[in-house]
C-alpha positions as CSV (number, residue, x, y, z in Angstrom):
1,M,68.1,21.4,-193.7
2,L,66.5,24.7,-193.3
3,L,65.6,23.2,-189.8
4,L,69.3,22.0,-189.2
5,F,70.0,26.0,-189.2
6,A,67.6,27.0,-187.0
7,V,68.4,24.4,-184.2
8,A,72.0,24.8,-184.8
9,A,71.4,28.7,-184.0
10,D,69.5,28.3,-180.9
11,P,71.6,26.4,-178.1
12,Q,68.5,25.5,-176.4
13,A,66.4,23.8,-179.5
14,A,70.1,22.4,-180.1
15,R,69.1,20.7,-176.4
16,V,66.2,19.2,-177.1
17,S,67.3,18.0,-180.9
18,H,69.8,15.8,-179.3
19,K,67.7,14.4,-176.3
20,I,64.8,13.9,-178.2
21,E,67.5,11.8,-180.6
22,I,68.6,9.7,-178.0
23,I,65.6,8.6,-176.9
24,E,64.8,7.9,-180.0
25,S,67.9,6.5,-181.2
26,G,67.4,3.6,-178.1
27,K,70.5,5.3,-176.5
28,A,68.6,6.2,-173.5
29,K,70.1,4.7,-170.7
30,A,67.0,2.9,-167.8
31,G,66.3,4.6,-165.5
32,T,67.2,8.1,-166.7
33,V,64.8,11.5,-166.9
34,Y,65.0,13.6,-169.6
35,T,63.9,17.5,-168.8
36,F,62.4,19.8,-171.3
37,T,62.1,23.2,-169.9
38,V,59.2,25.7,-171.4
39,A,62.2,27.8,-172.8
40,E,63.9,24.7,-174.9
41,L,60.6,23.5,-175.3
42,N,59.5,26.4,-177.5
43,A,62.6,27.3,-178.9
44,W,62.4,24.1,-180.2
45,A,59.3,24.7,-181.5
46,R,59.8,27.7,-183.1
47,A,62.7,25.8,-184.5
48,K,60.5,23.1,-185.6
49,V,57.7,24.3,-187.1
50,P,58.9,26.0,-190.1
51,S,59.9,22.3,-191.2
52,V,56.6,21.1,-190.6
53,V,54.7,24.1,-191.6
54,P,56.2,26.0,-193.7
55,Q,53.1,28.2,-194.5
56,G,51.0,29.6,-192.6
57,L,51.4,29.3,-188.8
58,R,53.9,31.9,-186.9
59,E,54.4,32.5,-183.1
60,P,54.2,29.2,-182.0
61,R,54.0,29.0,-178.2
62,L,53.7,26.2,-175.9
63,E,52.8,26.4,-172.0
64,L,52.7,23.8,-169.6
65,G,50.7,23.2,-166.6
66,T,50.4,19.8,-164.0
67,N,50.0,17.2,-166.4
68,S,48.9,20.0,-169.1
69,A,49.7,21.6,-172.4
70,T,48.7,25.1,-174.2
71,G,50.1,25.9,-177.2
72,Y,49.2,29.5,-179.2
73,A,49.7,30.0,-182.7
74,L,48.6,32.7,-185.4
75,V,47.4,30.5,-187.7
76,D,46.2,31.0,-191.6
77,F,44.6,27.4,-192.1
78,I,44.4,28.2,-196.1
79,K,47.8,29.8,-196.2
80,M,48.6,26.0,-194.0
81,R,46.7,24.3,-197.2
82,Q,48.4,26.0,-199.6
83,G,51.5,25.2,-198.3
84,A,50.6,21.6,-198.4
85,G,49.5,21.3,-201.5
86,E,46.1,20.9,-200.7
87,E,42.8,23.3,-201.7
88,T,40.6,24.5,-200.1
89,N,36.8,25.2,-201.5
90,W,35.4,28.4,-201.8
91,L,32.9,28.6,-199.7
92,V,35.7,26.8,-196.7
93,T,37.9,29.5,-197.9
94,K,35.4,32.7,-197.5
95,L,34.8,31.3,-194.2
96,I,38.0,30.3,-191.9
97,Q,39.9,32.9,-194.9
98,G,42.9,35.3,-193.1
99,E,45.1,34.7,-189.9
100,K,43.6,34.1,-186.8
101,R,44.5,33.4,-183.3
102,V,44.5,30.5,-182.3
103,K,45.2,28.5,-178.3
104,V,44.3,24.6,-178.6
105,T,44.5,23.2,-174.1
106,A,45.1,19.4,-173.7
107,R,45.6,17.1,-170.9
108,I,48.3,14.2,-170.7
109,Q,47.5,11.4,-168.6
110,S,50.9,9.2,-168.8
111,A,51.8,5.5,-167.5
112,K,53.3,2.2,-168.4
113,G,54.6,2.7,-171.6
114,R,51.1,4.5,-172.6
115,A,50.1,7.6,-172.8
116,T,46.7,9.4,-173.9
117,V,45.6,13.5,-174.9
118,Y,43.0,14.9,-173.9
119,L,41.8,17.8,-176.4
120,Q,39.9,20.3,-173.2
121,R,39.3,23.5,-175.1
122,V,40.3,24.8,-178.5
123,E,39.7,28.2,-180.2
124,I,39.9,30.4,-182.7
125,G,40.4,33.9,-182.5
126,G,38.9,33.6,-178.9
127,L,35.9,32.3,-180.2
128,A,35.7,28.2,-178.7
129,V,35.3,25.3,-181.3
130,S,33.5,22.3,-180.4
131,G,31.4,19.9,-182.3
132,S,31.2,18.8,-185.9
133,T,33.4,22.6,-186.5
134,L,36.3,20.6,-184.4
135,D,35.7,17.8,-186.3
136,F,36.5,18.6,-189.5
137,L,39.5,21.8,-188.7
138,I,40.8,18.4,-186.9
139,H,40.7,16.4,-190.0
140,T,41.5,18.8,-192.6
141,F,44.4,20.7,-191.1
142,F,46.1,18.3,-188.5
143,M,45.9,15.2,-189.5
144,P,47.6,15.7,-192.7
145,L,50.1,16.9,-190.9
146,Y,50.5,14.6,-188.6
147,P,48.3,11.3,-190.3
148,N,49.4,8.8,-187.0
149,A,48.2,11.2,-184.6
150,K,45.9,10.1,-181.7
151,I,43.6,12.5,-179.9
152,D,41.3,11.0,-177.0
153,E,42.8,7.7,-177.2
154,P,45.9,6.0,-175.4
155,F,48.8,5.3,-178.1
156,E,51.8,3.3,-177.0
157,L,55.1,6.5,-176.2
158,A,58.7,5.5,-178.0
159,D,60.4,2.6,-176.9
160,R,61.6,2.7,-173.3
161,I,59.5,5.2,-172.2
162,D,57.9,4.6,-169.0
163,H,55.7,7.8,-168.9
164,I,56.0,11.7,-169.1
165,E,55.1,13.8,-166.7
166,V,54.3,17.8,-167.2
167,T,54.7,20.1,-164.5
168,P,54.5,23.9,-165.4
169,A,58.3,23.9,-165.5
170,A,58.8,21.3,-167.8
171,A,58.1,18.1,-169.0
172,R,60.2,14.9,-167.9
173,V,60.5,11.7,-169.7
174,Y,61.2,8.7,-168.1
175,I,62.8,6.0,-169.8
176,K,61.6,2.7,-168.1
177,K,64.4,0.9,-165.3
């Protein structure tokens, strides 16, 4: 319910929700291209994040590039887990407690009804994170929120989406002709 109020309060977030609803409902006309501007996506993220991550994530922001996206947020990983009803062991809590600036950059490849999101770089508090530490963070904090997410492996786009094009100004969703 909170999401409905947040989206309704921001016309840009409402436009994104409306476009997503049309696409997901199968009502998108063949050959239509839906454009999501950076400003719209940021408004939608600000409205949507509290319903997905009720605690521990604030100030989400997105920047787009050519077939890439970079997300920024202030994240308290322990509060995120607590908000999801999960406990974190004492040692891990001591290592990662507190709010941190997080930056995630991904490259997006999309064609013929499929897409792949390649994780390019993750920074926490200005430090690059990789290897087993990154795997732990993805498994512990990201996958519980998005259990069907695919990283570095192809996945099917929603029914009738041909491909997604990302430019610095906008993301465009192309419906199959």
